[in-house]
C-alpha positions in Angstrom: -20.8 6.0 43.4 -21.9 4.7 40.0 -20.0 1.6 38.5 -20.4 0.8 34.9 -18.6 -1.1 32.1 -18.6 -1.0 28.3 -16.8 -2.5 25.4 -15.5 -1.0 22.1 -17.1 -2.7 19.1 -17.4 -2.2 15.4 -20.1 0.1 13.9 -20.6 1.8 17.3 -23.3 4.1 15.9 -25.3 1.2 14.3 -25.1 2.9 10.9 -27.4 1.1 8.4 -24.8 1.2 5.6 -23.0 -1.6 7.5 -26.0 -3.8 7.8 -26.7 -6.9 5.7 -30.2 -8.4 5.7 -31.0 -6.6 9.0 -27.9 -7.9 10.6 -25.3 -5.5 12.0 -22.0 -6.6 10.3 -19.6 -5.0 12.7 -16.4 -5.9 10.9 -17.4 -3.6 8.0 -16.7 -0.7 10.4 -14.0 -2.1 12.7 -13.0 -0.1 15.8 -10.3 2.5 15.3 -6.8 2.0 16.6 -5.2 4.8 18.6 -5.7 6.6 21.9 -9.2 6.7 23.4 -10.2 9.3 26.0 -13.3 9.0 28.2 -15.8 11.6 29.3 -18.6 11.3 31.9 -21.6 13.6 31.6 -24.0 13.9 34.6 -27.3 15.8 34.4 -30.8 15.9 35.8 -33.7 13.8 34.5 -35.6 16.9 33.2 -32.7 17.6 30.7 -33.2 14.2 29.3 -37.0 13.8 29.3 -37.7 17.3 27.9 -34.9 16.8 25.4 -33.0 19.9 26.5 -30.1 17.7 25.7 -31.1 16.7 22.1 -31.8 13.1 21.3 -29.0 13.1 18.7 -26.6 13.7 21.7 -28.3 11.3 24.1 -28.1 8.6 21.4 -25.1 8.8 19.1 -26.8 6.4 16.7 -29.3 9.1 15.7 -28.1 11.4 13.0 -29.1 15.1 12.9 -30.0 17.1 9.8 -26.3 17.7 9.2 -25.1 14.2 10.1 -24.0 12.6 13.4 -23.3 14.9 16.4 -20.0 14.8 18.2 -20.9 14.7 21.9 -17.4 15.7 22.9 -17.7 18.9 20.9 -21.3 19.5 22.1 -20.5 19.3 25.8 -17.1 20.9 25.8 -17.6 23.7 23.3 -21.1 23.7 21.9 -24.6 24.2 23.3 -24.1 21.6 26.0 -21.4 23.7 27.5 -24.1 26.3 28.3 -26.8 23.9 29.6 -27.7 24.2 33.2 -27.4 21.3 35.6 -24.8 19.5 33.6 -21.4 18.3 35.0 -18.7 17.2 32.5 -15.8 15.1 33.8 -13.0 14.1 31.3 -10.9 11.2 32.6 -7.1 11.8 32.7 -6.6 8.1 31.8 -6.2 7.3 28.1 -6.6 3.8 26.5 -4.2 2.9 23.7 -5.6 0.5 21.3 -3.5 -1.3 18.7 -3.6 -4.4 16.4 -0.7 -6.8 15.9 -1.7 -9.5 13.3 0.6 -12.4 13.9 2.4 -13.6 10.7 2.9 -17.0 12.4 -0.8 -17.7 12.9 -1.2 -19.1 9.4 -2.1 -18.1 5.9 -5.6 -18.5 4.6 -6.4 -19.2 0.9 -9.6 -17.4 0.1 -9.1 -15.4 -3.0 -10.2 -16.8 -6.4 -7.0 -15.8 -8.2 -5.3 -19.2 -8.1 -6.0 -21.7 -10.8 -5.2 -24.9 -9.0 -7.9 -26.0 -6.6 -6.4 -29.4 -5.6 -4.7 -28.0 -2.5 -1.6 -30.1 -3.2 0.6 -27.5 -1.3 -1.8 -27.0 1.6 -0.4 -27.7 5.0 -1.1 -27.1 8.7 -0.3 -23.4 8.4 -1.6 -22.6 4.9 -4.8 -23.5 3.3 -8.6 -23.5 3.7 -8.9 -25.6 6.8 -11.5 -24.2 9.3 -8.9 -23.7 12.0 -6.8 -21.7 9.6 -9.9 -19.7 8.6 -10.5 -19.0 12.3 -6.9 -18.1 13.3 -5.0 -16.8 10.3 -4.5 -13.0 10.1 -3.2 -13.1 6.5 -4.2 -14.5 3.1 -2.1 -15.2 0.1 -2.5 -12.3 -2.2 -3.5 -12.8 -5.9 -2.3 -10.0 -8.1 -4.4 -8.6 -10.8 -2.6 -9.1 -14.1 -3.0 -6.4 -16.6 -2.8 -8.2 -20.0 -2.2 -4.8 -21.7 1.3 -4.5 -20.2 2.9 -7.5 -22.0 6.6 -7.9 -21.7 8.9 -9.0 -24.5 11.6 -10.6 -22.4 15.1 -11.7 -23.3 15.3 -15.6 -23.2 17.9 -15.6 -20.4 17.8 -17.2 -17.0 20.2 -15.8 -14.3 20.6 -15.1 -10.7 21.1 -11.4 -10.9 21.9 -10.9 -7.3 24.1 -13.9 -6.4 25.9 -14.3 -9.7 26.5 -10.5 -10.0 25.0 -10.2 -13.4 26.9 -7.3 -15.0 25.9 -4.2 -16.8 27.9 -5.4 -19.8 25.8 -8.6 -19.9 22.7 -6.5 -19.6 23.8 -4.2 -22.5 24.7 -7.2 -24.7 21.5 -9.1 -24.1 19.2 -6.1 -24.6 20.8 -5.3 -27.9 21.6 -8.6 -29.6 18.5 -10.8 -29.3 16.2 -10.5 -32.2 12.5 -9.8 -31.9 11.7 -13.4 -32.8 13.8 -14.7 -29.9 12.1 -12.6 -27.3 9.5 -14.2 -24.9 6.1 -12.5 -25.0 4.7 -12.9 -21.6 3.1 -11.0 -18.6 4.0 -11.1 -15.0 2.0 -13.9 -13.3 0.8 -15.3 -10.0 1.2 -18.8 -8.6 -1.1 -21.4 -9.9 -0.7 -23.3 -6.7 -1.7 -21.5 -3.4 0.7 -22.1 -0.5 3.6 -23.0 -2.8 5.4 -19.7 -2.5 4.2 -18.5 0.9 5.0 -20.0 4.3 3.9 -19.1 7.8 6.3 -20.0 10.7 4.4 -20.3 14.0 7.6 -20.7 16.0 9.3 -17.6 14.8 6.1 -15.7 14.1 7.1 -14.8 10.6 6.0 -15.2 6.9 8.3 -16.0 4.0 7.3 -15.1 0.5 9.3 -16.4 -2.5 9.4 -15.4 -6.2 10.2 -18.8 -7.7 13.1 -19.5 -10.0 12.3 -20.9 -13.4 13.5 -23.6 -15.9 14.3 -23.0 -19.5 11.1 -23.1 -21.6 8.9 -22.5 -18.5 9.2 -18.8 -18.7 7.6 -16.8 -15.9 8.2 -13.8 -13.7 5.9 -14.6 -10.8 4.6 -12.1 -8.3 4.1 -13.1 -4.7 2.6 -11.6 -1.5 0.2 -11.7 1.4 -2.7 -9.5 2.5 -4.2 -9.0 5.9 -7.8 -10.2 6.5 -9.1 -7.5 8.9 -9.4 -3.9 7.7 -8.9 -0.7 9.6 -9.4 3.0 8.9 -6.5 5.3 9.7 -3.6 4.5 12.1 0.2 4.0 11.9 0.8 0.9 9.9 4.3 -0.4 10.6 6.0 -3.4 9.0 9.3 -5.0 10.1 10.6 -7.0 7.1 13.6 -8.3 5.3 12.5 -8.0 1.7 14.7 -8.9 -1.2 17.7 -6.8 -2.1 17.0 -5.1 -5.4 20.6 -4.3 -6.7 23.6 -6.6 -7.0 27.2 -5.6 -6.4 27.3 -4.1 -9.9 24.2 -2.0 -9.0 22.2 -3.9 -11.6 18.5 -4.3 -10.8 16.9 -7.7 -10.4 13.5 -6.5 -11.8 11.5 -6.7 -8.6 9.6 -4.0 -6.8 9.2 -4.3 -3.0 5.8 -3.0 -2.2 4.1 -2.3 1.2 0.7 -0.9 0.5 -2.9 -0.4 1.7 -5.8 -1.3 -0.5 -9.6 -0.9 -0.1 -11.2 -3.8 1.6 -14.2 -3.6 -0.7 -15.6 -1.4 -3.4 -19.2 -2.1 -2.3 -21.4 0.8 -1.1 -20.7 0.2 2.6 -17.0 1.0 2.1 -17.5 4.2 -0.1 -15.2 7.1 0.5 -16.3 10.6 1.5 -18.0 12.5 -1.2 -15.9 14.5 -3.7 -17.8 17.8 -4.1 -15.8 19.2 -7.0 -16.5 17.3 -10.3 -16.3 14.0 -8.5 -13.9 11.0 -8.6 -13.0 9.1 -11.7 -15.3 6.1 -11.5 -12.9 3.2 -12.2 -9.3 2.3 -11.4 -8.7 1.3 -15.1 -11.2 3.8 -16.7 -8.9 5.9 -18.7 -9.1 9.7 -19.3 -12.6 9.5 -20.7 -14.0 7.7 -17.7 -17.1 9.2 -16.1 -17.0 11.1 -12.8 -19.0 10.1 -9.8 -19.7 11.5 -6.4 -18.1 8.7 -4.5 -16.1 5.5 -5.1 -15.0 2.6 -3.0 -11.4 2.3 -4.4 -8.5 3.6 -2.3 -4.8 2.8 -2.2 -1.7 4.1 -0.4 1.7 2.7 -1.5 5.3 2.2 -0.8 6.7 1.0 -4.1 10.5 0.6 -3.9 12.3 -0.1 -7.1 15.1 1.1 -9.5 14.0 4.1 -11.3 14.9 7.8 -11.7 14.6 10.0 -8.6 13.3 13.3 -10.0 9.8 14.5 -10.9 9.3 13.1 -14.4 8.2 14.7 -17.6 6.5 13.3 -20.7 9.1 15.3 -22.7 12.3 15.1 -20.8 13.2 11.7 -19.4 16.9 11.0 -19.1 18.6 10.9 -22.5 20.3 7.5 -22.7 23.0 7.0 -25.4 21.9 4.3 -27.8 25.3 3.1 -29.0 25.9 1.2 -32.2 25.4 -2.4 -33.3 29.0 -3.2 -33.6 29.8 -6.5 -31.8 33.5 -6.3 -32.6 34.0 -3.1 -30.6 32.8 -3.2 -27.0 32.8 0.6 -26.7 30.2 0.9 -29.4 27.5 -1.2 -27.7 28.5 -1.3 -24.0 27.7 2.4 -23.5 27.6 3.8 -20.0 24.5 5.5 -18.6 24.5 9.3 -18.3 26.1 11.0 -15.3 22.7 12.2 -14.0 21.6 8.6 -13.6 25.0 7.2 -12.3 24.8 9.7 -9.5 22.2 7.5 -8.0 23.7 4.2 -9.1 23.7 2.6 -5.6 20.2 4.0 -4.7 16.8 2.7 -5.3 13.7 4.9 -5.2 11.2 4.9 -2.4 8.0 5.9 -4.2 5.1 7.1 -2.0 1.7 7.2 -3.7 -1.9 8.1 -2.8 -4.6 6.9 -5.2 -7.1 9.8 -4.8 -9.0 8.9 -8.0 -8.4 12.4 -9.3 -10.8 14.2 -7.0 -10.4 18.0 -7.7 -11.6 19.2 -4.4 -8.2 19.8 -2.6 -7.3 23.5 -2.7 -4.0 23.0 -4.4 -4.9 20.0 -6.7 -2.7 20.2 -9.8 -1.1 18.3 -12.6 2.7 18.0 -13.2 5.2 18.7 -10.4 4.6 20.6 -7.2 6.3 20.9 -3.9 4.9 20.1 -0.5 6.7 20.8 2.8 6.6 19.0 6.1 8.8 19.2 9.2 11.5 21.2 7.4 11.6 18.8 4.4 10.4 19.5 0.9 9.0 16.8 -1.4 8.2 16.9 -5.1 4.8 15.5 -5.8 3.8 14.5 -9.3 0.6 13.8 -11.2 0.6 13.1 -14.9 -2.6 15.0 -15.7 -5.8 16.1 -14.0 -7.5 12.9 -14.8 -4.7 10.8 -13.4 -5.8 8.9 -10.3 -2.7 9.0 -8.2 0.0 11.4 -6.9 3.6 10.2 -6.2 6.7 11.4 -4.4 10.2 9.7 -4.7 13.1 9.6 -2.3 16.4 8.0 -3.2 17.7 5.6 -0.6 20.7 3.1 -0.6 19.6 -0.4 -1.4 22.2 -1.9 0.9 20.7 -0.2 3.9 17.0 -0.9 3.3 17.4 -4.5 2.1 21.0 -5.5 2.8 20.5 -5.5 6.6 18.7 -8.2 8.7 15.4 -6.2 8.6 14.1 -2.7 8.1 11.0 -0.8 9.2 8.4 0.8 6.9 5.5 2.9 8.2 2.4 4.4 6.6 1.0 7.0 9.0 -2.5 7.4 7.7 -4.3 10.3 9.3 -7.7 12.0 8.4 -6.0 14.9 6.7 -2.5 13.7 5.8 -0.4 10.6 5.0 3.2 10.4 6.2 5.6 7.7 4.9 8.5 6.8 7.2 11.4 4.2 7.1 14.2 3.4 9.4 16.5 0.7 11.0 14.4 0.6 14.1 10.9 1.7 15.2 12.3 4.5 17.3 14.6 5.8 14.4 12.2 6.4 11.6 12.7 9.2 9.1 10.1 10.8 6.8 10.5 9.9 3.1 7.1 11.2 1.9 4.3 13.5 2.9 1.0 14.4 1.3 -2.0 16.2 2.8 -5.5 17.3 1.9 -4.4 20.5 0.3 -3.0 18.6 -2.7 -4.8 15.2 -2.6 -8.0 13.6 -1.3 -7.2 11.5 1.8 -9.2 8.2 1.9 -11.5 7.5 4.9 -12.7 4.0 4.1 -11.5 0.7 5.4 -8.3 -0.8 4.0 -6.2 -3.9 4.2 -2.4 -4.2 4.2 -0.5 -5.9 1.3 3.2 -6.9 1.3 4.5 -8.0 -2.1 7.6 -8.6 -4.3 6.4 -8.1 -7.8 7.7 -7.6 -11.4 6.5 -4.2 -12.5 6.4 -3.3 -16.1 8.8 -0.4 -16.3 6.6 1.4 -18.8 4.9 2.6 -15.7 8.1 4.4 -14.6 9.3 6.6 -17.4 13.0 7.1 -17.5 14.0 4.0 -15.6 17.6 3.0 -16.3 16.7 -0.7 -16.8 13.8 -2.2 -18.6 11.9 -5.2 -17.2 12.0 -6.8 -20.7 15.8 -6.9 -20.5 16.1 -8.3 -17.0 16.7 -12.1 -17.0 14.1 -14.6 -15.7 15.1 -15.6 -12.1 17.3 -18.7 -11.8 16.7 -19.2 -8.1 13.9 -18.4 -5.6 14.0 -14.9 -4.4 12.8 -14.8 -0.7 11.4 -12.0 1.5 10.5 -12.3 5.1 7.9 -10.5 7.2 8.6 -10.4 10.9 6.1 -8.0 12.4 3.0 -5.8 11.6 1.4 -3.3 14.0 -1.4 -0.9 13.5 -1.7 1.7 16.2 
């Protein structure tokens, strides 16, 4: 009888790309979640010393001419299957490995996106304290603000959700403020870390809040958190009660609820697999004339849930909204209803599922415009603006009251080596598919990513055909909270 023990660690093959100054930085290649199987191979000494079993199989850290060798394949199906004096025993026992970052373990402030360094809102569960650094599984997220997407916002403060801001108010305010009265601004992030995020160690939850504003202190402030430990692949499931997006009049409050994965680093150690047809677009914000490169470190997989149109868009044919007339004395001339094709989805928001593949042309059916993809009896319309556009998106209409009017809802990104499946549902055992993309139409990332959960004010110029424009949505009068109860990666 032989007794042995082992542990599962990061960078199990000791790949040099994850080293820093001769130190093996194992978190750069964290262990994979999922089910592990175990196989024991018994052989004679001669097979080892004479290298009948190759060194690249004996030692998984040694790459062969074509890369690393999979010992499972080698012994079960390859040359090892034919080698004499070899016994292979696969264990019937599987080990399921998962991660459950605790929202109640604190929020660390580590990103340089916040202007105030005084720490006036730091507390026992949020800040830069060494104990928080050691124990917290989340950081406060600092959004990148694109100064090129400036808003020209109406100078109105209102609680769209609670006060049931009406479509008539929306139509009046969007039409009868002059250009000189509009507020030129961009969405922002908090100047004060820990002011708008709270970790609750008793109930193991995190609360995020888009703050209300005062007259003259105009701001639409994004808020969110990001995990601190990255993984590659897995089912990422979030249980959350994020803000409702529509009020009783089905008017949008301007927020996008986003649950998304983002690259942990764009350094070389976290580069994606090579794109062997023309290459990736080099930069996230590079434009159509950006250079193409063999590999990049950027990756992103999104749930973006907001009020927009449900169908596959076109540059030429967005919904035709009636403009009405500037006639304040006749309500029918300026309070014009939306077209029937838009009102059909009045109670729905759109669950938008996106993979940022950086426009790699390698997938067999890579294309621009609209195309269908099928999965488990469902058909989804995938859309890419043009062949240099870095992302591909699908949309599914869902009732706002169900997703965000209940006590909580589940959102899952099932990230596999060859496909991404987006699911939502009222419980973890009742999830339904709302998006599917595979490697026939898009390049699936294989680098390490972090989870981000946000409530953010998107510029609706990104969503052509949306029935409400961000510029015409009032600034928030009161705080708009969202709560995160549970995160699992398995």
